[in-house]
N, C-alpha and C positions, 0 to 999 in steps of 0.2 A: 197548503196550497191543495185543491183537489185537482185531479187530473182530468183534461180535456176526454179521453176515454172510457171514465165512468159514466159519466151524463152525456145523454146525446142530445138533451136540448141547451140551451143559453141561459144563463144566469141575470137574475133581473134585480135592481137594486145596489144596495152595496156590495152583493155578492159579486158584484163584477170585479170589481178590484181585490177580492181574496183567491180567484179562480184562473188557473192557467189555461191557455193563451190569452184570454180576456184581458189581463192586467198589462199586457204588450201594448193595449192600446195608448197607455199613459207616455211610455218611452215613445212610440208612433207618434203621438203628436209636438213632442217635445222636440225630435232632432228633426221631422218634420217645418216644425217652426223654425229650426235654427238656419234650416237650407233657404225656408224661404226669406229670411232678415239679411242672410247672406249675399245671397243672390238680388237681393233686390236694393242693396246697399251699394253695391258696387256699381263702377260703371261698367256701360256692355257696350265692347266694341263688336261683337256676335251676337245679334239678337236672335236671330234664327236658333240657334244652339241653346243660350240661357231661356229662352222664352219657352222651349221644352222644357226646362228646369223648373223654371217661375208656375208654368203650368202644374205639373204634377206636384208639387211642393204646396199649392195652395187648394188644389184638389184633393190630395189626400189628407191635408190637414182638414177641410172641412168634412170630409168623409168620414175622416174616424172620430173628428170630434162629436158629428153628428150623430152618428152610431152608438158612441159611450152615452150621450145624453138620452138615445132612445132605451138603453138597455139599463139602464139608472130607473128612468123611467116606467119601465115593465113594459112596455109598448108592444113588443113582441108577443106576450101575451102565452109564451110557451109553444108556437105553432112552429111546427118544421121545416117551414117555408123561410122561418128565419135564419135557420142552418144553413138551409142553401144559398141566401142572401150573403149571409158571412162569409160562406167561404170564396162565392164570387168575387164580393169586396176584396178579400184580402188578396186572392190571388191577382185581380185588378194592380191593386195597389202594387205590389212585389213586381209586377212585370214593369209596369211606367216606370218605377223608382229605381229598378236596375238600367233601365235605357236611359234614364236621367243622369244618372250616377255614373253611367260608363260616358256620356257626354260632356259630362263637367267636369270627369276628370281627361278627357282628350284636350278638350279647351284650356283645361288648367295648363295640360303639357305644354301646348300649342304657346301660349300665353308666355310659358318661360323662358320662350327662345328671345323675347323682346325685352327684358326685361331690362334695359337701358335705362330707360325712362321712371323715375320713382313712383310716377302715378300709375304706370303700369304692376310696378313692384308690387305696390300696397293691393291692388287688384289680383293679382298671384296670390298673396298672402290669403287674401280672403276667399279665394276659388280654393286651396289649398283646404280651407275649415271646412266649406261647403264639399266638397267632394268626401271628405272624412265624413261626416254627417250625414250626407246621403248615401255612402255606403253602410253606416250602423242604421239609417232607416230602411233600407233596402232589407237588412240581416233582420230586423224585429219584424218586417212584414214576411219575410219567407218564412220565420218561426212561424209566423203566426198562422200564415198561412196552411203550414204544414197541419199542424194540431186541430184547423179550423176543417182540414179535407176530413183528418180521421174522425172528429165528431159528426162529419155528415154524413161516413161512410156506416157510422155506426146507428144512425138515426131511423 
């Protein structure tokens, strides 16, 4: 895999799947989709907290999928403004996912005190999985953000 700092432009076509950090879009989509599924499948005793988590997971899933499709099609055409857009998108997603992961962890911690009801226990287990995948998605977006910023700086 080639380094992000060796080229100042975004790859296009299937080179996206062979270039670091752009290959991280795939785990971002997978982990974000799992967070989306897990939060959507659980009963929501606190709609404010989980509403934000749901918004972040859906927004970042759609954003990452759209960027992947645009990069695969070569729609960016090697323009340096796309490098800036990529850095902004990854930074926003990393910040959003960090806040969503912390809120989901807080909600799961609070739910653990209410674990006498079997339904609450099921919600608790689903939310633990959502927390793990939210923090994994956060990690992927942060790594991608760092290397996108390095690419942006060198462009």
